[in-house]
Residue frames as qw, qx, qy, qz and C-alpha x, y, z in Angstrom:
[[0.754, -0.233, -0.142, 0.597, 212.60, 130.02, 0.29],
 [0.051, -0.976, -0.074, 0.196, 213.45, 133.59, 1.45],
 [0.546, 0.783, -0.215, 0.207, 216.27, 135.42, -0.37],
 [0.169, -0.739, 0.599, -0.259, 218.70, 135.25, 2.54],
 [0.794, -0.172, 0.559, -0.168, 218.18, 131.45, 2.69],
 [0.881, 0.442, 0.105, 0.135, 219.77, 130.84, -0.85],
 [0.684, -0.228, 0.147, 0.677, 223.36, 131.11, -1.71],
 [0.272, 0.531, 0.361, 0.717, 222.65, 133.72, -4.40],
 [0.291, -0.844, -0.301, -0.335, 220.46, 135.65, -2.09],
 [0.663, -0.686, -0.086, 0.287, 222.76, 135.64, 0.79],
 [0.577, -0.077, 0.206, 0.787, 225.79, 136.86, -1.39],
 [0.119, 0.657, 0.369, 0.647, 223.67, 139.59, -2.87],
 [0.475, -0.848, -0.214, -0.095, 222.82, 140.79, 0.61],
 [0.679, -0.467, 0.081, 0.561, 226.52, 140.64, 1.62],
 [0.448, 0.363, 0.291, 0.764, 227.48, 142.53, -1.61],
 [0.094, -0.812, -0.318, -0.480, 224.97, 145.29, -0.66],
 [0.646, -0.738, -0.114, 0.161, 226.23, 145.42, 3.01],
 [0.698, -0.259, 0.215, 0.632, 229.80, 145.82, 1.69],
 [0.068, 0.700, -0.118, -0.701, 229.00, 148.83, -0.46],
 [0.775, 0.569, 0.208, -0.181, 228.46, 146.96, -3.78],
 [0.311, -0.614, 0.573, 0.445, 231.90, 146.04, -4.77],
 [0.718, 0.519, -0.273, -0.374, 232.82, 145.02, -8.22],
 [0.686, -0.283, 0.670, 0.013, 233.80, 141.38, -7.55],
 [0.337, 0.453, -0.684, -0.463, 235.29, 139.56, -10.41],
 [0.824, 0.052, -0.463, -0.322, 234.36, 135.97, -11.46],
 [0.601, 0.131, -0.714, 0.334, 237.02, 134.29, -9.34],
 [0.059, -0.157, 0.567, -0.806, 236.09, 136.36, -6.20],
 [0.703, -0.098, -0.101, -0.697, 232.31, 135.61, -6.86],
 [0.813, 0.051, -0.571, -0.106, 233.07, 131.90, -6.96],
 [0.395, 0.165, -0.655, 0.623, 235.14, 131.98, -3.84],
 [0.282, -0.135, 0.334, -0.889, 232.53, 133.96, -2.01],
 [0.787, -0.035, -0.315, -0.530, 229.77, 131.46, -3.18],
 [0.699, 0.028, -0.682, 0.213, 231.80, 128.56, -1.72],
 [0.110, 0.116, -0.608, 0.778, 232.17, 130.54, 1.56],
 [0.583, -0.116, 0.050, -0.802, 228.35, 131.27, 1.71],
 [0.840, -0.073, -0.446, -0.301, 227.71, 127.59, 1.21],
 [0.522, 0.063, -0.714, 0.463, 230.10, 126.57, 3.87],
 [0.189, -0.155, 0.436, -0.866, 228.31, 128.95, 6.18],
 [0.757, -0.058, -0.212, -0.615, 225.06, 127.23, 5.31],
 [0.762, 0.094, -0.641, 0.006, 226.59, 123.92, 5.78],
 [0.192, 0.140, -0.678, 0.696, 227.76, 124.78, 9.37],
 [0.478, -0.058, 0.242, -0.843, 224.08, 125.70, 10.02],
 [0.415, 0.130, 0.893, -0.120, 222.90, 122.30, 8.75],
 [0.538, 0.660, 0.208, -0.481, 221.30, 123.90, 5.76],
 [0.442, -0.049, 0.692, 0.568, 221.74, 122.73, 2.06],
 [0.395, 0.667, 0.225, -0.591, 220.03, 125.34, -0.09],
 [0.570, 0.654, -0.383, -0.316, 221.96, 124.26, -3.26],
 [0.871, -0.235, 0.431, -0.014, 222.71, 120.48, -3.06],
 [0.842, 0.467, 0.110, 0.248, 224.07, 120.18, -6.53],
 [0.203, 0.871, -0.288, 0.343, 226.41, 123.10, -5.97],
 [0.569, -0.633, 0.484, -0.203, 227.60, 121.63, -2.70],
 [0.931, 0.007, 0.356, 0.085, 228.33, 118.32, -4.36],
 [0.611, 0.727, -0.067, 0.306, 230.35, 120.16, -7.01],
 [0.133, -0.848, 0.432, -0.278, 232.42, 121.81, -4.35],
 [0.816, -0.365, 0.441, -0.081, 232.94, 118.32, -2.71],
 [0.876, 0.320, 0.284, 0.224, 234.13, 116.99, -6.13],
 [0.340, -0.589, 0.271, 0.682, 236.20, 120.05, -6.80],
 [0.493, 0.476, 0.629, 0.366, 234.33, 120.41, -10.07],
 [0.187, -0.415, 0.004, 0.891, 235.52, 123.83, -11.03],
 [0.015, -0.142, -0.626, -0.766, 233.68, 123.77, -14.33],
 [0.264, -0.610, -0.729, -0.164, 230.31, 123.11, -12.78],
 [0.365, -0.586, -0.347, 0.635, 231.02, 125.68, -9.98],
 [0.121, -0.269, 0.214, 0.931, 231.80, 128.39, -12.52],
 [0.144, -0.322, -0.708, -0.611, 228.81, 127.58, -14.65],
 [0.349, -0.597, -0.691, 0.211, 226.65, 127.62, -11.63],
 [0.288, -0.524, -0.203, 0.776, 227.81, 131.00, -10.56],
 [0.040, -0.104, 0.406, 0.907, 227.53, 132.51, -13.95],
 [0.210, -0.385, -0.807, -0.394, 223.98, 131.19, -14.05],
 [0.261, -0.580, -0.580, 0.508, 223.09, 133.06, -11.00],
 [0.217, 0.695, 0.281, 0.625, 223.27, 136.44, -12.92],
 [0.469, -0.551, -0.318, 0.612, 224.75, 138.46, -10.07],
 [0.150, 0.956, 0.225, -0.115, 224.18, 142.20, -10.51],
 [0.180, -0.853, 0.383, 0.305, 227.96, 143.01, -10.50],
 [0.441, -0.294, 0.775, 0.345, 229.07, 140.11, -12.71],
 [0.007, -0.110, -0.787, -0.607, 226.48, 139.21, -15.34],
 [0.381, 0.326, 0.479, -0.720, 223.13, 140.99, -14.83],
 [0.444, 0.452, 0.768, 0.089, 220.12, 139.99, -16.88]]
């Protein structure tokens, strides 16, 4: 799967296009949900467990998933 075809990859591309802003955890969570919604409208499901967590409004899972992505602005490796 190409980088732009994943939630993480698509968000990192957006981050770069927007001048590498210093998004906080809450902003990053919201943006990941937006990116997944964009994929959903295209009929794509690159992160099915993440999408199910969104549908359940499982904030704990969503936050854990986002932190596990190791975004360069939030929690780089």
